[in-house]
MARDO-771142 format. One record per atom (N, C-alpha, C): residue number from 1; atom name; x, y, z. Coordinates in steps of 0.05 Angstrom, whole numbers, plus 5000, padded with zeros to 4 digits. Layout:
N
+-----+-------+------+------+------+
: num : atome :   px :   py :   pz :
+-----+-------+------+------+------+
: NUM :    CA :    X :    Y :    Z :
...
+-----+-------+------+------+------+
REM end
This chain:
186
+-----+-------+------+------+------+
: num : atome :   px :   py :   pz :
+-----+-------+------+------+------+
:   1 :     N : 5499 : 2899 : 6313 :
:   1 :    CA : 5474 : 2888 : 6306 :
:   1 :     C : 5456 : 2886 : 6330 :
:   2 :     N : 5431 : 2896 : 6329 :
:   2 :    CA : 5414 : 2893 : 6352 :
:   2 :     C : 5406 : 2864 : 6356 :
:   3 :     N : 5396 : 2857 : 6380 :
:   3 :    CA : 5388 : 2830 : 6386 :
:   3 :     C : 5366 : 2821 : 6366 :
:   4 :     N : 5366 : 2796 : 6360 :
:   4 :    CA : 5346 : 2784 : 6341 :
:   4 :     C : 5358 : 2778 : 6315 :
:   5 :     N : 5343 : 2782 : 6293 :
:   5 :    CA : 5352 : 2775 : 6266 :
:   5 :     C : 5353 : 2800 : 6249 :
:   6 :     N : 5369 : 2799 : 6228 :
:   6 :    CA : 5370 : 2821 : 6209 :
:   6 :     C : 5374 : 2810 : 6181 :
:   7 :     N : 5367 : 2825 : 6161 :
:   7 :    CA : 5370 : 2817 : 6134 :
:   7 :     C : 5388 : 2837 : 6120 :
:   8 :     N : 5405 : 2827 : 6102 :
:   8 :    CA : 5423 : 2844 : 6087 :
:   8 :     C : 5422 : 2836 : 6058 :
:   9 :     N : 5418 : 2856 : 6040 :
:   9 :    CA : 5417 : 2852 : 6012 :
:   9 :     C : 5437 : 2871 : 5999 :
:  10 :     N : 5449 : 2862 : 5977 :
:  10 :    CA : 5468 : 2879 : 5963 :
:  10 :     C : 5470 : 2872 : 5934 :
:  11 :     N : 5479 : 2892 : 5918 :
:  11 :    CA : 5485 : 2886 : 5889 :
:  11 :     C : 5509 : 2902 : 5882 :
:  12 :     N : 5524 : 2891 : 5863 :
:  12 :    CA : 5549 : 2904 : 5855 :
:  12 :     C : 5566 : 2885 : 5839 :
:  13 :     N : 5593 : 2887 : 5843 :
:  13 :    CA : 5611 : 2870 : 5830 :
:  13 :     C : 5627 : 2855 : 5852 :
:  14 :     N : 5625 : 2830 : 5853 :
:  14 :    CA : 5619 : 2810 : 5831 :
:  14 :     C : 5593 : 2796 : 5834 :
:  15 :     N : 5574 : 2806 : 5850 :
:  15 :    CA : 5550 : 2789 : 5856 :
:  15 :     C : 5526 : 2805 : 5866 :
:  16 :     N : 5503 : 2792 : 5866 :
:  16 :    CA : 5480 : 2800 : 5882 :
:  16 :     C : 5481 : 2782 : 5907 :
:  17 :     N : 5476 : 2794 : 5930 :
:  17 :    CA : 5478 : 2778 : 5955 :
:  17 :     C : 5454 : 2781 : 5973 :
:  18 :     N : 5449 : 2761 : 5990 :
:  18 :    CA : 5429 : 2762 : 6011 :
:  18 :     C : 5442 : 2747 : 6035 :
:  19 :     N : 5439 : 2759 : 6059 :
:  19 :    CA : 5447 : 2746 : 6084 :
:  19 :     C : 5426 : 2750 : 6105 :
:  20 :     N : 5421 : 2728 : 6119 :
:  20 :    CA : 5401 : 2728 : 6141 :
:  20 :     C : 5416 : 2725 : 6167 :
:  21 :     N : 5420 : 2747 : 6182 :
:  21 :    CA : 5437 : 2747 : 6206 :
:  21 :     C : 5421 : 2741 : 6231 :
:  22 :     N : 5435 : 2729 : 6250 :
:  22 :    CA : 5424 : 2724 : 6278 :
:  22 :     C : 5445 : 2734 : 6297 :
:  23 :     N : 5435 : 2748 : 6317 :
:  23 :    CA : 5454 : 2760 : 6337 :
:  23 :     C : 5461 : 2738 : 6357 :
:  24 :     N : 5484 : 2740 : 6369 :
:  24 :    CA : 5493 : 2722 : 6388 :
:  24 :     C : 5524 : 2725 : 6393 :
:  25 :     N : 5537 : 2705 : 6403 :
:  25 :    CA : 5565 : 2706 : 6406 :
:  25 :     C : 5576 : 2679 : 6396 :
:  26 :     N : 5583 : 2677 : 6371 :
:  26 :    CA : 5585 : 2699 : 6351 :
:  26 :     C : 5559 : 2706 : 6337 :
:  27 :     N : 5557 : 2729 : 6325 :
:  27 :    CA : 5535 : 2734 : 6306 :
:  27 :     C : 5540 : 2715 : 6282 :
:  28 :     N : 5519 : 2705 : 6271 :
:  28 :    CA : 5522 : 2686 : 6248 :
:  28 :     C : 5500 : 2690 : 6228 :
:  29 :     N : 5505 : 2681 : 6203 :
:  29 :    CA : 5485 : 2686 : 6182 :
:  29 :     C : 5486 : 2662 : 6163 :
:  30 :     N : 5465 : 2660 : 6147 :
:  30 :    CA : 5464 : 2642 : 6123 :
:  30 :     C : 5462 : 2661 : 6099 :
:  31 :     N : 5479 : 2656 : 6080 :
:  31 :    CA : 5481 : 2675 : 6058 :
:  31 :     C : 5481 : 2661 : 6031 :
:  32 :     N : 5473 : 2674 : 6010 :
:  32 :    CA : 5473 : 2665 : 5983 :
:  32 :     C : 5480 : 2687 : 5964 :
:  33 :     N : 5493 : 2680 : 5941 :
:  33 :    CA : 5501 : 2700 : 5921 :
:  33 :     C : 5495 : 2689 : 5894 :
:  34 :     N : 5487 : 2707 : 5876 :
:  34 :    CA : 5486 : 2702 : 5847 :
:  34 :     C : 5511 : 2716 : 5837 :
:  35 :     N : 5531 : 2700 : 5829 :
:  35 :    CA : 5558 : 2710 : 5822 :
:  35 :     C : 5561 : 2713 : 5792 :
:  36 :     N : 5571 : 2736 : 5783 :
:  36 :    CA : 5575 : 2741 : 5755 :
:  36 :     C : 5602 : 2755 : 5750 :
:  37 :     N : 5621 : 2752 : 5769 :
:  37 :    CA : 5647 : 2765 : 5766 :
:  37 :     C : 5668 : 2750 : 5783 :
:  38 :     N : 5690 : 2763 : 5788 :
:  38 :    CA : 5711 : 2750 : 5804 :
:  38 :     C : 5703 : 2747 : 5833 :
:  39 :     N : 5695 : 2723 : 5841 :
:  39 :    CA : 5684 : 2717 : 5867 :
:  39 :     C : 5704 : 2723 : 5889 :
:  40 :     N : 5730 : 2719 : 5884 :
:  40 :    CA : 5750 : 2726 : 5904 :
:  40 :     C : 5762 : 2754 : 5900 :
:  41 :     N : 5753 : 2767 : 5880 :
:  41 :    CA : 5764 : 2794 : 5874 :
:  41 :     C : 5784 : 2793 : 5851 :
:  42 :     N : 5795 : 2769 : 5844 :
:  42 :    CA : 5814 : 2768 : 5822 :
:  42 :     C : 5816 : 2739 : 5813 :
:  43 :     N : 5823 : 2734 : 5789 :
:  43 :    CA : 5830 : 2709 : 5776 :
:  43 :     C : 5808 : 2689 : 5771 :
:  44 :     N : 5784 : 2692 : 5782 :
:  44 :    CA : 5764 : 2671 : 5779 :
:  44 :     C : 5747 : 2674 : 5753 :
:  45 :     N : 5744 : 2697 : 5743 :
:  45 :    CA : 5730 : 2702 : 5717 :
:  45 :     C : 5704 : 2687 : 5715 :
:  46 :     N : 5687 : 2688 : 5735 :
:  46 :    CA : 5662 : 2673 : 5735 :
:  46 :     C : 5642 : 2687 : 5716 :
:  47 :     N : 5630 : 2671 : 5698 :
:  47 :    CA : 5609 : 2681 : 5680 :
:  47 :     C : 5582 : 2682 : 5694 :
:  48 :     N : 5575 : 2659 : 5707 :
:  48 :    CA : 5550 : 2658 : 5722 :
:  48 :     C : 5553 : 2634 : 5742 :
:  49 :     N : 5544 : 2638 : 5767 :
:  49 :    CA : 5545 : 2617 : 5786 :
:  49 :     C : 5530 : 2624 : 5811 :
:  50 :     N : 5529 : 2604 : 5829 :
:  50 :    CA : 5515 : 2608 : 5855 :
:  50 :     C : 5535 : 2602 : 5877 :
:  51 :     N : 5534 : 2617 : 5898 :
:  51 :    CA : 5551 : 2614 : 5921 :
:  51 :     C : 5534 : 2613 : 5947 :
:  52 :     N : 5543 : 2598 : 5965 :
:  52 :    CA : 5529 : 2596 : 5992 :
:  52 :     C : 5551 : 2599 : 6013 :
:  53 :     N : 5545 : 2613 : 6035 :
:  53 :    CA : 5564 : 2618 : 6057 :
:  53 :     C : 5551 : 2620 : 6083 :
:  54 :     N : 5567 : 2617 : 6104 :
:  54 :    CA : 5557 : 2619 : 6132 :
:  54 :     C : 5576 : 2638 : 6146 :
:  55 :     N : 5571 : 2665 : 6144 :
:  55 :    CA : 5589 : 2685 : 6158 :
:  55 :     C : 5586 : 2683 : 6188 :
:  56 :     N : 5608 : 2686 : 6202 :
:  56 :    CA : 5610 : 2687 : 6232 :
:  56 :     C : 5624 : 2712 : 6239 :
:  57 :     N : 5615 : 2726 : 6259 :
:  57 :    CA : 5627 : 2752 : 6268 :
:  57 :     C : 5630 : 2753 : 6299 :
:  58 :     N : 5655 : 2755 : 6308 :
:  58 :    CA : 5660 : 2758 : 6337 :
:  58 :     C : 5668 : 2787 : 6342 :
:  59 :     N : 5655 : 2799 : 6362 :
:  59 :    CA : 5663 : 2826 : 6371 :
:  59 :     C : 5688 : 2824 : 6388 :
:  60 :     N : 5710 : 2837 : 6381 :
:  60 :    CA : 5735 : 2834 : 6396 :
:  60 :     C : 5737 : 2856 : 6417 :
:  61 :     N : 5732 : 2881 : 6410 :
:  61 :    CA : 5736 : 2903 : 6429 :
:  61 :     C : 5721 : 2927 : 6419 :
:  62 :     N : 5714 : 2943 : 6439 :
:  62 :    CA : 5699 : 2967 : 6430 :
:  62 :     C : 5698 : 2987 : 6453 :
:  63 :     N : 5704 : 3012 : 6446 :
:  63 :    CA : 5701 : 3034 : 6464 :
:  63 :     C : 5692 : 3057 : 6448 :
:  64 :     N : 5669 : 3068 : 6453 :
:  64 :    CA : 5658 : 3089 : 6436 :
:  64 :     C : 5679 : 3110 : 6430 :
:  65 :     N : 5682 : 3117 : 6405 :
:  65 :    CA : 5666 : 3112 : 6381 :
:  65 :     C : 5677 : 3090 : 6364 :
:  66 :     N : 5697 : 3073 : 6373 :
:  66 :    CA : 5710 : 3053 : 6356 :
:  66 :     C : 5706 : 3025 : 6366 :
:  67 :     N : 5700 : 3006 : 6349 :
:  67 :    CA : 5698 : 2978 : 6356 :
:  67 :     C : 5711 : 2961 : 6335 :
:  68 :     N : 5721 : 2938 : 6343 :
:  68 :    CA : 5733 : 2919 : 6324 :
:  68 :     C : 5720 : 2892 : 6326 :
:  69 :     N : 5722 : 2876 : 6305 :
:  69 :    CA : 5711 : 2849 : 6304 :
:  69 :     C : 5729 : 2832 : 6287 :
:  70 :     N : 5724 : 2806 : 6288 :
:  70 :    CA : 5737 : 2786 : 6270 :
:  70 :     C : 5714 : 2772 : 6256 :
:  71 :     N : 5717 : 2769 : 6230 :
:  71 :    CA : 5696 : 2757 : 6214 :
:  71 :     C : 5708 : 2734 : 6198 :
:  72 :     N : 5696 : 2711 : 6199 :
:  72 :    CA : 5704 : 2687 : 6184 :
:  72 :     C : 5679 : 2679 : 6167 :
:  73 :     N : 5683 : 2677 : 6141 :
:  73 :    CA : 5661 : 2670 : 6122 :
:  73 :     C : 5669 : 2646 : 6105 :
:  74 :     N : 5663 : 2622 : 6115 :
:  74 :    CA : 5667 : 2598 : 6097 :
:  74 :     C : 5645 : 2597 : 6075 :
:  75 :     N : 5653 : 2588 : 6051 :
:  75 :    CA : 5632 : 2588 : 6030 :
:  75 :     C : 5641 : 2569 : 6008 :
:  76 :     N : 5621 : 2564 : 5991 :
:  76 :    CA : 5626 : 2547 : 5967 :
:  76 :     C : 5612 : 2559 : 5942 :
:  77 :     N : 5625 : 2556 : 5920 :
:  77 :    CA : 5615 : 2567 : 5894 :
:  77 :     C : 5613 : 2545 : 5873 :
:  78 :     N : 5592 : 2544 : 5858 :
:  78 :    CA : 5589 : 2527 : 5834 :
:  78 :     C : 5584 : 2546 : 5811 :
:  79 :     N : 5600 : 2545 : 5790 :
:  79 :    CA : 5598 : 2565 : 5769 :
:  79 :     C : 5609 : 2554 : 5743 :
:  80 :     N : 5603 : 2570 : 5722 :
:  80 :    CA : 5617 : 2568 : 5697 :
:  80 :     C : 5636 : 2591 : 5694 :
:  81 :     N : 5660 : 2585 : 5686 :
:  81 :    CA : 5681 : 2607 : 5685 :
:  81 :     C : 5700 : 2603 : 5663 :
:  82 :     N : 5712 : 2626 : 5654 :
:  82 :    CA : 5735 : 2625 : 5635 :
:  82 :     C : 5759 : 2628 : 5652 :
:  83 :     N : 5772 : 2606 : 5660 :
:  83 :    CA : 5794 : 2607 : 5678 :
:  83 :     C : 5812 : 2583 : 5673 :
:  84 :     N : 5835 : 2583 : 5687 :
:  84 :    CA : 5854 : 2561 : 5682 :
:  84 :     C : 5874 : 2568 : 5661 :
:  85 :     N : 5886 : 2547 : 5649 :
:  85 :    CA : 5906 : 2551 : 5628 :
:  85 :     C : 5893 : 2563 : 5603 :
:  86 :     N : 5870 : 2553 : 5595 :
:  86 :    CA : 5857 : 2561 : 5570 :
:  86 :     C : 5833 : 2579 : 5575 :
:  87 :     N : 5836 : 2604 : 5577 :
:  87 :    CA : 5815 : 2622 : 5585 :
:  87 :     C : 5794 : 2624 : 5563 :
:  88 :     N : 5799 : 2614 : 5539 :
:  88 :    CA : 5779 : 2615 : 5518 :
:  88 :     C : 5757 : 2594 : 5522 :
:  89 :     N : 5761 : 2574 : 5540 :
:  89 :    CA : 5741 : 2553 : 5543 :
:  89 :     C : 5726 : 2558 : 5569 :
:  90 :     N : 5699 : 2555 : 5568 :
:  90 :    CA : 5683 : 2555 : 5592 :
:  90 :     C : 5687 : 2529 : 5607 :
:  91 :     N : 5690 : 2530 : 5633 :
:  91 :    CA : 5693 : 2506 : 5649 :
:  91 :     C : 5674 : 2507 : 5673 :
:  92 :     N : 5667 : 2483 : 5684 :
:  92 :    CA : 5653 : 2482 : 5708 :
:  92 :     C : 5673 : 2486 : 5730 :
:  93 :     N : 5667 : 2502 : 5750 :
:  93 :    CA : 5685 : 2509 : 5771 :
:  93 :     C : 5672 : 2505 : 5798 :
:  94 :     N : 5686 : 2494 : 5817 :
:  94 :    CA : 5678 : 2493 : 5845 :
:  94 :     C : 5698 : 2508 : 5861 :
:  95 :     N : 5689 : 2528 : 5876 :
:  95 :    CA : 5708 : 2543 : 5893 :
:  95 :     C : 5701 : 2539 : 5922 :
:  96 :     N : 5722 : 2536 : 5939 :
:  96 :    CA : 5719 : 2535 : 5968 :
:  96 :     C : 5733 : 2559 : 5979 :
:  97 :     N : 5720 : 2575 : 5995 :
:  97 :    CA : 5731 : 2600 : 6005 :
:  97 :     C : 5729 : 2602 : 6036 :
:  98 :     N : 5751 : 2611 : 6048 :
:  98 :    CA : 5751 : 2620 : 6076 :
:  98 :     C : 5759 : 2649 : 6076 :
:  99 :     N : 5740 : 2666 : 6080 :
:  99 :    CA : 5745 : 2694 : 6080 :
:  99 :     C : 5750 : 2704 : 6108 :
: 100 :     N : 5774 : 2716 : 6113 :
: 100 :    CA : 5781 : 2727 : 6139 :
: 100 :     C : 5780 : 2758 : 6138 :
: 101 :     N : 5768 : 2770 : 6157 :
: 101 :    CA : 5766 : 2799 : 6157 :
: 101 :     C : 5768 : 2810 : 6185 :
: 102 :     N : 5780 : 2833 : 6188 :
: 102 :    CA : 5780 : 2848 : 6213 :
: 102 :     C : 5768 : 2875 : 6208 :
: 103 :     N : 5741 : 2878 : 6211 :
: 103 :    CA : 5728 : 2904 : 6207 :
: 103 :     C : 5731 : 2922 : 6233 :
: 104 :     N : 5737 : 2947 : 6228 :
: 104 :    CA : 5739 : 2966 : 6250 :
: 104 :     C : 5718 : 2987 : 6244 :
: 105 :     N : 5699 : 2990 : 6262 :
: 105 :    CA : 5677 : 3009 : 6259 :
: 105 :     C : 5682 : 3034 : 6274 :
: 106 :     N : 5679 : 3057 : 6260 :
: 106 :    CA : 5682 : 3084 : 6274 :
: 106 :     C : 5655 : 3099 : 6271 :
: 107 :     N : 5642 : 3105 : 6294 :
: 107 :    CA : 5618 : 3121 : 6294 :
: 107 :     C : 5625 : 3151 : 6289 :
: 108 :     N : 5619 : 3160 : 6265 :
: 108 :    CA : 5627 : 3188 : 6258 :
: 108 :     C : 5606 : 3207 : 6267 :
: 109 :     N : 5581 : 3199 : 6266 :
: 109 :    CA : 5558 : 3217 : 6273 :
: 109 :     C : 5536 : 3198 : 6282 :
: 110 :     N : 5517 : 3205 : 6297 :
: 110 :    CA : 5496 : 3187 : 6306 :
: 110 :     C : 5483 : 3169 : 6285 :
: 111 :     N : 5483 : 3181 : 6260 :
: 111 :    CA : 5470 : 3164 : 6239 :
: 111 :     C : 5489 : 3155 : 6217 :
: 112 :     N : 5516 : 3159 : 6221 :
: 112 :    CA : 5536 : 3151 : 6201 :
: 112 :     C : 5559 : 3135 : 6213 :
: 113 :     N : 5564 : 3112 : 6202 :
: 113 :    CA : 5587 : 3096 : 6211 :
: 113 :     C : 5606 : 3092 : 6187 :
: 114 :     N : 5632 : 3091 : 6193 :
: 114 :    CA : 5653 : 3085 : 6174 :
: 114 :     C : 5665 : 3058 : 6183 :
: 115 :     N : 5667 : 3039 : 6166 :
: 115 :    CA : 5679 : 3014 : 6173 :
: 115 :     C : 5703 : 3010 : 6154 :
: 116 :     N : 5726 : 3005 : 6167 :
: 116 :    CA : 5751 : 3000 : 6151 :
: 116 :     C : 5763 : 2974 : 6160 :
: 117 :     N : 5785 : 2967 : 6150 :
: 117 :    CA : 5799 : 2942 : 6157 :
: 117 :     C : 5810 : 2927 : 6134 :
: 118 :     N : 5815 : 2902 : 6137 :
: 118 :    CA : 5827 : 2885 : 6117 :
: 118 :     C : 5810 : 2859 : 6114 :
: 119 :     N : 5808 : 2849 : 6089 :
: 119 :    CA : 5794 : 2825 : 6082 :
: 119 :     C : 5813 : 2807 : 6066 :
: 120 :     N : 5814 : 2781 : 6072 :
: 120 :    CA : 5830 : 2763 : 6057 :
: 120 :     C : 5812 : 2739 : 6049 :
: 121 :     N : 5801 : 2740 : 6025 :
: 121 :    CA : 5783 : 2718 : 6016 :
: 121 :     C : 5800 : 2695 : 6003 :
: 122 :     N : 5813 : 2679 : 6020 :
: 122 :    CA : 5829 : 2656 : 6011 :
: 122 :     C : 5811 : 2635 : 5998 :
: 123 :     N : 5817 : 2629 : 5972 :
: 123 :    CA : 5799 : 2611 : 5956 :
: 123 :     C : 5815 : 2591 : 5941 :
: 124 :     N : 5804 : 2566 : 5941 :
: 124 :    CA : 5815 : 2544 : 5925 :
: 124 :     C : 5795 : 2538 : 5904 :
: 125 :     N : 5803 : 2539 : 5878 :
: 125 :    CA : 5785 : 2533 : 5856 :
: 125 :     C : 5792 : 2506 : 5844 :
: 126 :     N : 5771 : 2489 : 5840 :
: 126 :    CA : 5775 : 2463 : 5827 :
: 126 :     C : 5761 : 2465 : 5800 :
: 127 :     N : 5776 : 2459 : 5779 :
: 127 :    CA : 5766 : 2462 : 5751 :
: 127 :     C : 5758 : 2435 : 5739 :
: 128 :     N : 5740 : 2437 : 5720 :
: 128 :    CA : 5730 : 2414 : 5706 :
: 128 :     C : 5753 : 2399 : 5691 :
: 129 :     N : 5770 : 2414 : 5677 :
: 129 :    CA : 5790 : 2401 : 5660 :
: 129 :     C : 5818 : 2413 : 5663 :
: 130 :     N : 5825 : 2422 : 5687 :
: 130 :    CA : 5850 : 2435 : 5691 :
: 130 :     C : 5859 : 2431 : 5720 :
: 131 :     N : 5883 : 2439 : 5726 :
: 131 :    CA : 5894 : 2437 : 5754 :
: 131 :     C : 5879 : 2456 : 5772 :
: 132 :     N : 5876 : 2449 : 5798 :
: 132 :    CA : 5865 : 2469 : 5817 :
: 132 :     C : 5885 : 2491 : 5822 :
: 133 :     N : 5874 : 2513 : 5831 :
: 133 :    CA : 5892 : 2536 : 5837 :
: 133 :     C : 5880 : 2551 : 5861 :
: 134 :     N : 5899 : 2566 : 5874 :
: 134 :    CA : 5893 : 2581 : 5898 :
: 134 :     C : 5894 : 2611 : 5892 :
: 135 :     N : 5874 : 2627 : 5902 :
: 135 :    CA : 5875 : 2655 : 5899 :
: 135 :     C : 5874 : 2668 : 5928 :
: 136 :     N : 5893 : 2686 : 5933 :
: 136 :    CA : 5896 : 2699 : 5958 :
: 136 :     C : 5897 : 2729 : 5954 :
: 137 :     N : 5873 : 2743 : 5953 :
: 137 :    CA : 5874 : 2772 : 5953 :
: 137 :     C : 5878 : 2784 : 5981 :
: 138 :     N : 5890 : 2806 : 5983 :
: 138 :    CA : 5893 : 2821 : 6008 :
: 138 :     C : 5880 : 2848 : 6002 :
: 139 :     N : 5855 : 2851 : 6013 :
: 139 :    CA : 5839 : 2874 : 6005 :
: 139 :     C : 5835 : 2894 : 6028 :
: 140 :     N : 5842 : 2920 : 6023 :
: 140 :    CA : 5834 : 2940 : 6042 :
: 140 :     C : 5804 : 2946 : 6038 :
: 141 :     N : 5790 : 2950 : 6059 :
: 141 :    CA : 5760 : 2955 : 6056 :
: 141 :     C : 5752 : 2982 : 6068 :
: 142 :     N : 5733 : 2993 : 6056 :
: 142 :    CA : 5720 : 3017 : 6066 :
: 142 :     C : 5690 : 3015 : 6062 :
: 143 :     N : 5675 : 3020 : 6083 :
: 143 :    CA : 5647 : 3018 : 6083 :
: 143 :     C : 5635 : 3043 : 6095 :
: 144 :     N : 5614 : 3054 : 6082 :
: 144 :    CA : 5599 : 3076 : 6094 :
: 144 :     C : 5570 : 3065 : 6100 :
: 145 :     N : 5561 : 3068 : 6124 :
: 145 :    CA : 5534 : 3060 : 6133 :
: 145 :     C : 5519 : 3085 : 6141 :
: 146 :     N : 5494 : 3086 : 6133 :
: 146 :    CA : 5477 : 3109 : 6139 :
: 146 :     C : 5452 : 3099 : 6152 :
: 147 :     N : 5447 : 3106 : 6177 :
: 147 :    CA : 5423 : 3096 : 6191 :
: 147 :     C : 5399 : 3113 : 6182 :
: 148 :     N : 5385 : 3104 : 6162 :
: 148 :    CA : 5362 : 3119 : 6151 :
: 148 :     C : 5339 : 3121 : 6172 :
: 149 :     N : 5333 : 3098 : 6184 :
: 149 :    CA : 5313 : 3096 : 6205 :
: 149 :     C : 5325 : 3078 : 6227 :
: 150 :     N : 5312 : 3074 : 6250 :
: 150 :    CA : 5323 : 3056 : 6270 :
: 150 :     C : 5325 : 3026 : 6260 :
: 151 :     N : 5311 : 3019 : 6238 :
: 151 :    CA : 5312 : 2991 : 6229 :
: 151 :     C : 5322 : 2989 : 6200 :
: 152 :     N : 5331 : 3010 : 6187 :
: 152 :    CA : 5340 : 3008 : 6160 :
: 152 :     C : 5367 : 3023 : 6157 :
: 153 :     N : 5387 : 3009 : 6147 :
: 153 :    CA : 5414 : 3020 : 6144 :
: 153 :     C : 5425 : 3015 : 6116 :
: 154 :     N : 5422 : 3034 : 6098 :
: 154 :    CA : 5436 : 3031 : 6071 :
: 154 :     C : 5467 : 3033 : 6075 :
: 155 :     N : 5481 : 3019 : 6057 :
: 155 :    CA : 5511 : 3018 : 6059 :
: 155 :     C : 5523 : 3017 : 6032 :
: 156 :     N : 5548 : 3025 : 6030 :
: 156 :    CA : 5565 : 3023 : 6006 :
: 156 :     C : 5592 : 3011 : 6015 :
: 157 :     N : 5600 : 2989 : 6003 :
: 157 :    CA : 5625 : 2975 : 6010 :
: 157 :     C : 5643 : 2974 : 5985 :
: 158 :     N : 5669 : 2981 : 5989 :
: 158 :    CA : 5689 : 2979 : 5969 :
: 158 :     C : 5714 : 2966 : 5980 :
: 159 :     N : 5725 : 2945 : 5966 :
: 159 :    CA : 5749 : 2932 : 5974 :
: 159 :     C : 5768 : 2931 : 5950 :
: 160 :     N : 5793 : 2936 : 5955 :
: 160 :    CA : 5814 : 2935 : 5934 :
: 160 :     C : 5840 : 2928 : 5945 :
: 161 :     N : 5857 : 2916 : 5927 :
: 161 :    CA : 5884 : 2909 : 5934 :
: 161 :     C : 5896 : 2888 : 5915 :
: 162 :     N : 5919 : 2877 : 5922 :
: 162 :    CA : 5931 : 2857 : 5904 :
: 162 :     C : 5919 : 2829 : 5909 :
: 163 :     N : 5918 : 2814 : 5887 :
: 163 :    CA : 5909 : 2785 : 5889 :
: 163 :     C : 5932 : 2769 : 5878 :
: 164 :     N : 5939 : 2747 : 5892 :
: 164 :    CA : 5960 : 2728 : 5884 :
: 164 :     C : 5948 : 2702 : 5878 :
: 165 :     N : 5957 : 2689 : 5856 :
: 165 :    CA : 5947 : 2664 : 5847 :
: 165 :     C : 5970 : 2644 : 5843 :
: 166 :     N : 5965 : 2619 : 5851 :
: 166 :    CA : 5985 : 2599 : 5847 :
: 166 :     C : 5971 : 2572 : 5841 :
: 167 :     N : 5982 : 2557 : 5822 :
: 167 :    CA : 5970 : 2532 : 5815 :
: 167 :     C : 5989 : 2516 : 5798 :
: 168 :     N : 5980 : 2492 : 5789 :
: 168 :    CA : 5996 : 2475 : 5772 :
: 168 :     C : 6006 : 2488 : 5746 :
: 169 :     N : 5992 : 2510 : 5738 :
: 169 :    CA : 5999 : 2523 : 5713 :
: 169 :     C : 6014 : 2549 : 5718 :
: 170 :     N : 6024 : 2554 : 5741 :
: 170 :    CA : 6040 : 2577 : 5746 :
: 170 :     C : 6030 : 2595 : 5769 :
: 171 :     N : 6041 : 2619 : 5771 :
: 171 :    CA : 6033 : 2638 : 5791 :
: 171 :     C : 6032 : 2665 : 5778 :
: 172 :     N : 6015 : 2683 : 5791 :
: 172 :    CA : 6013 : 2710 : 5779 :
: 172 :     C : 6002 : 2728 : 5801 :
: 173 :     N : 6001 : 2754 : 5795 :
: 173 :    CA : 5989 : 2774 : 5813 :
: 173 :     C : 5974 : 2794 : 5795 :
: 174 :     N : 5952 : 2805 : 5807 :
: 174 :    CA : 5937 : 2825 : 5792 :
: 174 :     C : 5922 : 2843 : 5813 :
: 175 :     N : 5912 : 2865 : 5803 :
: 175 :    CA : 5895 : 2883 : 5820 :
: 175 :     C : 5868 : 2870 : 5823 :
: 176 :     N : 5857 : 2871 : 5847 :
: 176 :    CA : 5832 : 2858 : 5853 :
: 176 :     C : 5814 : 2881 : 5866 :
: 177 :     N : 5788 : 2878 : 5861 :
: 177 :    CA : 5769 : 2896 : 5875 :
: 177 :     C : 5741 : 2883 : 5876 :
: 178 :     N : 5726 : 2891 : 5895 :
: 178 :    CA : 5697 : 2884 : 5897 :
: 178 :     C : 5683 : 2909 : 5907 :
: 179 :     N : 5658 : 2913 : 5898 :
: 179 :    CA : 5643 : 2936 : 5906 :
: 179 :     C : 5613 : 2928 : 5907 :
: 180 :     N : 5600 : 2936 : 5929 :
: 180 :    CA : 5570 : 2931 : 5931 :
: 180 :     C : 5557 : 2955 : 5943 :
: 181 :     N : 5532 : 2958 : 5937 :
: 181 :    CA : 5514 : 2977 : 5951 :
: 181 :     C : 5491 : 2961 : 5960 :
: 182 :     N : 5481 : 2966 : 5984 :
: 182 :    CA : 5460 : 2950 : 5995 :
: 182 :     C : 5447 : 2963 : 6019 :
: 183 :     N : 5432 : 2945 : 6033 :
: 183 :    CA : 5416 : 2955 : 6056 :
: 183 :     C : 5413 : 2932 : 6076 :
: 184 :     N : 5416 : 2939 : 6102 :
: 184 :    CA : 5410 : 2920 : 6123 :
: 184 :     C : 5385 : 2930 : 6136 :
: 185 :     N : 5367 : 2912 : 6143 :
: 185 :    CA : 5341 : 2918 : 6157 :
: 185 :     C : 5334 : 2896 : 6176 :
: 186 :     N : 5320 : 2904 : 6197 :
: 186 :    CA : 5311 : 2885 : 6218 :
: 186 :     C : 5285 : 2894 : 6230 :
+-----+-------+------+------+------+
REM end
C-alpha cells in the first residue's frame, strides 16, 4: 500500500464491504460490512446483519517478487440468523471474530499480483435463545490483483476450506467458502 490512505470496496458472498485504510506500521483500517451469508465462511447462516472491524496488517518480509504479511482483523456482527439448535427459527445473533491471516504476495507481472496464504476467521456467536458456539474455519486463499491505473486496483478474492463448529449443542464440520470481487483506490 502506498503512503497515505486507500479505500477498498467489494461485493460477493457473504457480504458487501468497505474498508478505509491508513498506511503505517502496522497498516490499519476501519471497515464495515452488510452481511447476508455465512460471516465466518460456515455455520452462521446470517439472513441480514451489519459488521464492523478494524483490520491491522504487519509486513513481515519481502524480497522482490515475493512478500509476506500478518493480518489480524477483530470484528463484531449484529444480525438475524437461522442458526443454533433450531434452524427453523430466526434469532438475534452477536458474533465476535478475530480473523488471523498470513497473505503472501507474488508480483507476477508489473500490473498483476497473486496473493495466496491462509485465513482463520475464529468466531464466537452469541444467540438470543440458545447456547453460544465457536466457528473455526481454516481457509486457503487466492487473490488476483490487477493494477488498472497507478491509483486503481481491481481484485478477485476466493477462500475455501473446512470449518469446524463446537457449542453446547454439539460439534460439526462443513465445507466453507467466501468470495468477493472489488477494487482498491487511493
